N, CA and C of each residue as an Amber inpcrd file, in Angstrom:
protein
   435
 133.4530000 118.2070000  81.5280000 133.1910000 117.9180000  82.9200000
 134.2230000 116.9010000  83.4020000 134.6860000 117.0870000  84.6410000
 135.6990000 116.1950000  85.1940000 135.1560000 114.7820000  85.3320000
 136.0470000 113.8360000  85.0970000 135.6620000 112.4320000  85.1160000
 135.1360000 111.9890000  86.4810000 135.7670000 112.4280000  87.5560000
 135.3280000 112.0150000  88.8950000 133.9380000 112.5560000  89.2210000
 133.6940000 113.8120000  88.8480000 132.3830000 114.4220000  89.0720000
 131.3200000 113.7240000  88.2260000 131.6560000 113.4500000  86.9790000
 130.7340000 112.7530000  86.0790000 130.3990000 111.3680000  86.6290000
 131.4040000 110.6470000  87.1040000 131.1740000 109.3170000  87.6710000
 130.2650000 109.3760000  88.8920000 130.4580000 110.4000000  89.7170000
 129.6180000 110.5580000  90.9030000 128.1680000 110.8450000  90.5080000
 127.9810000 111.7510000  89.5460000 126.6380000 112.0990000  89.0690000
 125.9550000 110.8700000  88.4650000 126.6640000 110.1750000  87.6100000
 126.1060000 109.0000000  86.9430000 125.8220000 107.8900000  87.9500000
 126.7030000 107.7110000  88.9180000 126.4890000 106.6880000  89.9380000
 125.2330000 106.9370000  90.7550000 125.0410000 108.1830000  91.1710000
 123.8630000 108.5360000  91.9540000 122.5960000 108.3900000  91.1170000
 122.6380000 108.8870000  89.8770000 121.4840000 108.7760000  88.9890000
 121.1500000 107.3140000  88.7140000 122.1490000 106.5110000  88.4410000
 121.9370000 105.0940000  88.1610000 121.3130000 104.3970000  89.3640000
 121.8050000 104.7060000  90.5440000 121.2560000 104.1120000  91.7660000
 119.7850000 104.4700000  91.9400000 119.4560000 105.7430000  91.7250000
 118.0630000 106.1800000  91.8600000 117.1790000 105.5940000  90.7580000
 117.7150000 105.4650000  89.5590000 116.9420000 104.8510000  88.4710000
 116.6570000 103.3820000  88.7780000 117.6340000 102.6850000  89.3260000
 117.4150000 101.2810000  89.7100000 116.3420000 101.1820000  90.7970000
 116.3940000 102.0930000  91.7510000 115.3890000 102.0970000  92.8180000
 114.0000000 102.3460000  92.2330000 113.9120000 103.2670000  91.2850000
 112.6270000 103.5700000  90.6550000 112.1430000 102.3900000  89.8250000
 113.0510000 101.7260000  89.1240000 112.6760000 100.5320000  88.3560000
 112.1420000  99.4590000  89.2970000 112.7520000  99.3340000  90.4620000
 112.2700000  98.3690000  91.4590000 110.8560000  98.6910000  91.9170000
 110.5920000  99.9690000  92.1400000 109.2450000 100.3840000  92.5410000
 108.2570000 100.1070000  91.4070000 108.6620000 100.3850000  90.1710000
 107.7920000 100.1130000  89.0240000 107.4720000  98.6240000  88.9290000
 108.4620000  97.7850000  89.2140000 108.2310000  96.3390000  89.1940000
 107.2800000  95.9180000  90.3130000 107.4030000  96.5570000  91.4770000
 106.4700000  96.2740000  92.5760000 105.0480000  96.6590000  92.1800000
 104.9060000  97.8140000  91.5470000 103.5880000  98.2790000  91.1200000
 103.0150000  97.3300000  90.0690000 103.8520000  96.8930000  89.1530000
 103.4140000  95.9480000  88.1220000 102.9780000  94.6290000  88.7510000
 103.7420000  94.1510000  89.7090000 103.3940000  92.9160000  90.4160000
 102.0650000  93.0720000  91.1560000 101.8860000  94.2030000  91.8080000
 100.6360000  94.4910000  92.5080000  99.4730000  94.5320000  91.5180000
  99.6870000  95.1640000  90.3740000  98.6520000  95.2270000  89.3460000
  98.2880000  93.8480000  88.8170000  99.2830000  92.9960000  88.6620000
  99.0110000  91.6280000  88.1990000  98.1920000  90.8560000  89.2270000
  98.5580000  91.0040000  90.5040000  97.7860000  90.3260000  91.5540000
  96.3560000  90.8510000  91.5960000  96.2110000  92.1560000  91.4010000
  94.8700000  92.7450000  91.3800000  94.0870000  92.2180000  90.1760000
  94.7530000  92.0890000  89.0490000  94.0980000  91.5620000  87.8450000
  93.5960000  90.1400000  88.0960000  94.4370000  89.3180000  88.7120000
  94.0250000  87.9440000  89.0260000  92.8320000  87.9330000  89.9720000
  92.8490000  88.8140000  90.9530000  91.7310000  88.8840000  91.8880000
  90.4590000  89.3580000  91.1890000  90.5910000  90.3440000  90.3160000
  89.4210000  90.8590000  89.6010000  88.8740000  89.8540000  88.5900000
  89.7390000  89.0050000  88.0750000  89.2730000  88.0160000  87.0990000
  88.6710000  86.7970000  87.7810000  88.6460000  86.8080000  89.1120000
  87.9800000  85.7510000  89.8480000  88.8740000  84.5980000  90.2540000
  90.1650000  84.6880000  89.9800000  91.0680000  83.5970000  90.3250000
  91.4150000  83.5880000  91.8160000  91.3120000  84.7370000  92.4510000
  91.4860000  84.8370000  93.8970000  90.4370000  85.8230000  94.4090000
  90.3220000  85.9580000  95.7170000  89.3410000  86.9020000  96.2590000
  89.8760000  88.3210000  96.1260000  88.9720000  89.2440000  95.8440000
  89.3540000  90.6410000  95.6420000  88.9840000  91.4560000  96.8640000
  89.9820000  92.0550000  97.4730000  89.8000000  92.9800000  98.5870000
  90.3960000  94.3160000  98.1650000  89.5410000  95.2620000  97.8130000
  90.0070000  96.5580000  97.3160000  90.8980000  97.2700000  98.3220000
  90.5680000  97.1780000  99.5870000  91.3440000  97.8860000 100.6170000
  92.7800000  97.3590000 100.6970000  92.9490000  96.0720000 100.4460000
  94.2970000  95.4810000 100.4720000  95.1930000  96.1300000  99.4140000
  94.6630000  96.2490000  98.2180000  95.4520000  96.8300000  97.1210000
  95.6560000  98.3260000  97.3370000  94.6420000  98.9730000  97.8730000
  94.7520000 100.4090000  98.1400000  95.8450000 100.6780000  99.1740000
  95.8730000  99.8900000 100.2300000  96.8840000 100.0670000 101.2780000
  98.2960000  99.8220000 100.7470000  98.4520000  98.8140000  99.9090000
  99.7740000  98.5380000  99.3450000 100.2380000  99.6750000  98.4450000
  99.2980000 100.2570000  97.7000000  99.6560000 101.4080000  96.8630000
 100.0950000 102.5850000  97.7330000  99.3700000 102.8100000  98.8110000
  99.6910000 103.9280000  99.7060000 101.0840000 103.7830000 100.3090000
 101.5210000 102.5440000 100.5550000 102.8530000 102.3590000 101.1350000
 103.9610000 102.6840000 100.1300000 103.6500000 102.6020000  98.8360000
 104.6500000 102.9050000  97.8080000 104.7640000 104.4030000  97.5210000
 103.7370000 105.1620000  97.8340000 103.7250000 106.5940000  97.5020000
 104.8930000 107.3960000  98.0770000 105.2560000 107.2550000  99.3370000
 106.3810000 108.0570000  99.8490000 107.6880000 107.8050000  99.0920000
 107.9410000 106.5370000  98.7320000 109.1590000 106.2270000  97.9700000
 109.1240000 106.8690000  96.5950000 107.9660000 106.8370000  95.9600000
 107.8230000 107.4410000  94.6310000 108.0370000 108.9430000  94.7190000
 107.4130000 109.5780000  95.7020000 107.5500000 111.0270000  95.8670000
 108.9970000 111.4280000  96.1250000 109.6870000 110.6540000  96.9520000
 111.0920000 110.9360000  97.2420000 111.9330000 110.8590000  95.9660000
 111.7290000 109.8150000  95.1820000 112.5110000 109.6540000  93.9570000
 112.1730000 110.7250000  92.9240000 110.9200000 111.1280000  92.8480000
 110.5480000 112.1980000  91.9120000 111.2780000 113.4850000  92.2770000
 111.3630000 113.7850000  93.5670000 112.1140000 114.9780000  93.9950000
 113.5850000 114.8620000  93.6240000 114.1430000 113.6690000  93.8020000
 115.5460000 113.4550000  93.4440000 115.7450000 113.6180000  91.9370000
 114.7960000 113.1240000  91.1550000 114.9370000 113.2240000  89.7000000
 114.8680000 114.6660000  89.2200000 114.1510000 115.5070000  89.9340000
 114.1320000 116.9340000  89.5730000 115.5320000 117.5210000  89.7140000
 116.2230000 117.1380000  90.7800000 117.5960000 117.6040000  90.9800000
 118.5330000 116.9790000  89.9370000 118.3430000 115.6960000  89.6780000
 119.1740000 115.0070000  88.6820000 119.0420000 115.6560000  87.3030000
 117.8500000 116.1170000  87.0140000 117.6210000 116.7180000  85.6940000
 118.5190000 117.9270000  85.4740000 118.6450000 118.7350000  86.4910000
 119.4990000 119.9260000  86.3820000 120.9550000 119.5380000  86.1240000
 121.4590000 118.5860000  86.8860000 122.8540000 118.1820000  86.6990000
 123.0320000 117.4190000  85.3910000 122.0400000 116.6410000  84.9930000
 122.1050000 115.8790000  83.7380000 122.2270000 116.8330000  82.5510000
 121.4990000 117.9290000  82.6000000 121.5310000 118.8860000  81.5030000
 122.8630000 119.6320000  81.4330000 123.6270000 119.6350000  82.5010000
 124.9340000 120.2860000  82.5000000 126.0130000 119.4090000  81.8790000
 125.7170000 118.1240000  81.7280000 126.6840000 117.2170000  81.1020000
 126.6040000 117.4120000  79.5940000 127.7310000 117.6150000  78.9400000
 127.7110000 117.7880000  77.4880000 127.0610000 116.5870000  76.7830000
 126.3460000 116.8730000  75.7170000 125.6240000 115.8380000  74.9780000
 126.5410000 114.7150000  74.5250000 127.7240000 115.0410000  74.1090000
 128.6680000 114.0230000  73.6390000 128.9950000 113.0290000  74.7490000
 129.1230000 113.5230000  75.9820000 129.4030000 112.6230000  77.1060000
 128.1670000 111.8050000  77.4850000 126.9920000 112.4110000  77.3830000
 125.7580000 111.6930000  77.7100000 125.5290000 110.5160000  76.7740000
 125.9430000 110.6700000  75.5320000 125.7450000 109.6140000  74.5340000
 126.4710000 108.3290000  74.9050000 127.5340000 108.4370000  75.6580000
 128.3380000 107.2630000  76.0210000 127.8680000 106.5850000  77.3140000
 126.8590000 107.1180000  77.9400000 126.3620000 106.5670000  79.2020000
 125.2560000 105.5540000  78.9110000 125.6560000 104.4160000  78.4000000
 124.6950000 103.4140000  77.9410000 123.8750000 102.8120000  79.0760000
 124.4580000 102.6840000  80.2640000 123.7090000 102.1020000  81.3690000
 122.5230000 102.9810000  81.7550000 122.7320000 104.2860000  81.7630000
 121.6500000 105.2180000  82.0900000 120.5640000 105.1250000  81.0210000
 120.9830000 105.0880000  79.7690000 120.0100000 104.9820000  78.6770000
 119.1930000 103.7030000  78.7810000 119.8560000 102.5950000  79.0660000
 119.1370000 101.3220000  79.1510000 118.1680000 101.3230000  80.3360000
 118.5440000 101.9760000  81.4350000 117.6310000 102.0770000  82.5700000
 116.4070000 102.9280000  82.2210000 116.6210000 104.0290000  81.5020000
 115.4950000 104.8510000  81.0640000 114.5430000 104.0320000  80.1980000
 115.0860000 103.2600000  79.2620000 114.2480000 102.4470000  78.3800000
 113.5180000 101.3580000  79.1600000 114.1900000 100.7370000  80.1120000
 113.5580000  99.6990000  80.9280000 112.3980000 100.2860000  81.7400000
 112.6200000 101.4650000  82.3070000 111.5730000 102.1160000  83.0980000
 110.4040000 102.5080000  82.2100000 110.6910000 103.0040000  81.0130000
 109.6140000 103.3350000  80.0740000 108.7590000 102.1030000  79.7890000
 109.4090000 100.9830000  79.5410000 108.6800000  99.7480000  79.2710000
 107.8430000  99.3060000  80.4610000 108.4230000  99.3940000  81.6460000
 107.6790000  99.0260000  82.8560000 106.4620000  99.9270000  83.0600000
 106.6600000 101.2180000  82.8740000 105.5540000 102.1560000  83.0720000
 104.4500000 101.9400000  82.0500000 104.8210000 101.6230000  80.8330000
 103.8170000 101.3430000  79.7980000 102.9820000 100.1310000  80.1890000
 103.6520000  99.0820000  80.6790000 102.9180000  97.8800000  81.1040000
 102.0340000  98.1670000  82.3110000 102.5140000  98.9910000  83.2360000
 101.7190000  99.3560000  84.4140000 100.4560000 100.0910000  83.9770000
 100.6010000 101.0490000  83.0810000  99.4420000 101.8300000  82.6120000
  98.4430000 100.9270000  81.8970000  98.9330000 100.0490000  81.0510000
  98.0560000  99.1420000  80.3180000  97.3100000  98.2140000  81.2930000
  98.0130000  97.6500000  82.2390000  97.3940000  96.7600000  83.2200000
  96.3960000  97.5160000  84.0890000  96.7180000  98.7480000  84.4290000
  95.8030000  99.5620000  85.2260000  94.5000000  99.8000000  84.4690000
  94.5850000 100.0610000  83.1770000  93.3700000 100.2350000  82.3620000
  92.5410000  98.9570000  82.3420000  93.2060000  97.8220000  82.2050000
  92.4860000  96.5490000  82.2070000  91.8100000  96.3280000  83.5570000
  92.4990000  96.6700000  84.6330000  91.9100000  96.5260000  85.9620000
  90.7180000  97.4580000  86.1530000  90.8110000  98.6730000  85.6310000
  89.6820000  99.5930000  85.7190000  88.4770000  99.0480000  84.9750000
  88.7080000  98.4780000  83.7970000  87.6190000  97.8790000  83.0310000
  86.9920000  96.7220000  83.8040000  87.8180000  95.8950000  84.4190000
  87.3080000  94.7720000  85.2030000  86.5080000  95.2730000  86.4040000
  86.9770000  96.3530000  87.0210000  86.2450000  96.9270000  88.1540000
  84.8950000  97.4720000  87.7070000  84.8630000  98.1100000  86.5440000
  83.5990000  98.6210000  86.0130000  82.6220000  97.4780000  85.7500000
  83.1300000  96.3920000  85.1800000  82.2680000  95.2480000  84.8830000
  81.7010000  94.6240000  86.1520000  82.4720000  94.6420000  87.2210000
  82.0240000  94.0610000  88.4870000  81.2520000  95.0620000  89.3450000
  81.1290000  96.2960000  88.8530000  80.4100000  97.3170000  89.6150000
  81.1750000  97.8230000  90.8170000  82.4920000  97.7430000  90.7720000
  83.3190000  98.1600000  91.9020000  83.8560000  99.5760000  91.7780000
  83.6540000 100.2030000  90.6390000  84.1720000 101.5560000  90.4040000
  83.1430000 102.5590000  90.9030000  83.5470000 103.4840000  91.7810000
  82.6040000 104.5080000  92.2470000  82.0900000 105.3470000  91.0800000
  80.8480000 105.7840000  91.1910000  80.2020000 106.5300000  90.1160000
  80.9960000 107.7780000  89.7440000  81.6040000 108.4380000  90.7170000
  82.3370000 109.6690000  90.4150000  83.5750000 109.4040000  89.5550000
  84.0220000 108.1360000  89.4660000  85.1860000 107.7950000  88.6610000
  84.8140000 107.2990000  87.2640000  83.5200000 107.1980000  86.9920000
  83.0980000 106.7440000  85.6700000  83.3560000 107.8330000  84.6380000
  83.6890000 107.4540000  83.4060000  83.9010000 108.4610000  82.3710000
  82.6050000 109.2080000  82.0710000  82.7450000 110.4280000  81.6530000
  81.5900000 111.2620000  81.3410000  80.8120000 110.6770000  80.1710000
  79.4810000 110.8150000  80.2440000  78.6530000 110.3330000  79.1370000
  78.5750000 111.3650000  78.0190000  79.0170000 112.5660000  78.2970000
  79.0140000 113.6140000  77.2890000  80.0850000 113.2880000  76.2490000
  79.6690000 113.1320000  75.0230000  80.5810000 112.7580000  73.9490000
  81.0040000 114.0090000  73.2040000  82.2850000 114.1100000  72.9480000
  82.8050000 115.2520000  72.2140000  82.4550000 115.0870000  70.7320000
  81.9430000 116.1450000  70.0880000  81.5920000 116.0320000  68.6730000
  82.8260000 115.7350000  67.8190000  82.6100000 115.0260000  66.6950000
  83.7430000 114.7460000  65.8050000  84.3670000 116.0520000  65.3010000
  85.6410000 116.0480000  65.1240000  86.4050000 117.1920000  64.6070000
  86.2830000 118.4220000  65.5000000  86.0380000 118.2160000  66.7870000
  85.8690000 119.3190000  67.7180000  87.1050000 120.2060000  67.7580000
  88.2630000 119.6100000  67.8630000  89.4990000 120.3890000  67.9690000
  89.7620000 121.1530000  66.6800000  89.5520000 120.5000000  65.5470000
  89.7540000 121.1610000  64.2510000  88.8350000 122.3660000  64.1300000
  87.5510000 122.1940000  64.4740000  86.6030000 123.3070000  64.4040000
  86.9780000 124.4230000  65.3770000  87.4810000 124.0420000  66.5390000
  87.8940000 125.0280000  67.5280000  89.0480000 125.8780000  66.9900000
  90.0280000 125.2370000  66.3700000  91.1290000 125.9850000  65.7680000
  90.6250000 126.8750000  64.6420000  89.7470000 126.3510000  63.8450000
  89.2300000 127.1150000  62.7060000  88.5050000 128.3660000  63.1980000
  87.6950000 128.2320000  64.2410000  86.9420000 129.3810000  64.7570000
  87.8360000 130.4280000  65.3970000  88.9480000 130.0080000  65.9900000
  89.7840000 130.9410000  66.7340000  91.0340000 131.3940000  66.0060000
  91.2280000 130.9290000  64.8030000  92.4190000 131.3630000  64.0570000
  92.1100000 132.5840000  63.2150000  93.0920000 133.4300000  63.0730000
  92.9340000 134.6290000  62.2500000  93.1890000 134.2500000  60.8060000
  92.1850000 134.4280000  59.9840000  92.3170000 134.0580000  58.5600000
  92.6650000 135.2370000  57.7250000
């Protein structure tokens, strides 16, 4: 692939990855503020956090659409050339770390909401417990022996 084209592709991808990392950091910051509010350190207003999340959705959706396009062009770059794009790799790893922290914090916030009785009943986990080894038994019953 030509160097100028590769630089353009990498530049655009890097810019979008940075924008996505910024959004992930905003979400993490919002989750931390929500955690503090749920733990009683500040007042908790569910609508405030909901509205802030809603304002981030259009940016996330836009970037997801862009990443679908980036994926096609990324796959056209030879693997040997992709290996040398350390900035892109480091951004992917940074975003993975941010998303992991967001998911973990979100789970903690959900638990805090359940404890405070703020979680709607329809969002509660099912009380139906899956029997042990359910998947193994399912495979055993449906496999041709």
